C-alpha positions in Angstrom: 45.5 4.0 -9.3 45.4 4.2 -5.5 42.8 2.3 -3.6 40.1 4.5 -2.0 39.9 4.0 1.8 36.5 3.4 3.4 35.6 5.3 6.6 32.8 4.5 8.9 30.3 7.4 9.0 27.8 8.3 11.6 24.5 10.1 10.8 24.6 13.2 13.0 21.1 14.7 12.4 17.7 14.2 11.0 18.8 15.5 7.6 21.2 12.5 7.3 24.4 14.5 7.4 27.4 12.3 8.0 30.5 12.5 10.2 33.6 10.3 10.0 36.6 10.1 12.4 39.9 10.9 10.8 42.8 9.2 12.5 45.3 11.5 10.8 43.7 14.8 12.0 42.4 13.2 15.2 38.9 14.8 14.7 35.6 14.2 13.0 35.2 15.4 9.4 31.6 16.5 8.6 29.9 15.9 5.3 26.6 16.1 3.6 24.0 13.3 3.5 24.6 10.0 1.7 27.3 7.5 1.4 30.0 7.5 -1.2 33.2 9.2 -2.2 34.2 12.5 -0.5 37.1 14.9 -0.7 39.0 15.0 2.5 38.7 18.0 4.9 42.1 17.1 6.4 44.1 19.7 8.2 47.0 17.3 8.6 49.1 17.9 5.4 50.6 14.4 5.7 47.2 12.7 5.5 47.0 10.3 2.5 43.3 11.1 2.3 44.2 14.5 0.8 45.3 12.6 -2.3 42.6 9.9 -2.5 39.7 11.2 -0.6 37.7 8.5 1.0 34.4 6.6 0.7 31.9 7.0 3.5 30.0 4.0 4.7 27.1 4.8 7.2 27.2 2.6 10.2 24.9 4.3 12.7 23.6 7.6 14.2 26.0 9.6 16.3 
């Protein structure tokens, strides 16, 4: 089983929605509120996140 990567996430609004920078797509991916595992929204077909997804860890507000 592949290790799930952890991405730093930033709270982007008062509802707690999170955004994380993807170094493979070179853009932010936007997700719902709360930390934890997410399916990747990668547009880069070579991104390993498309296979494993990633864990979001909230670090601050955007």
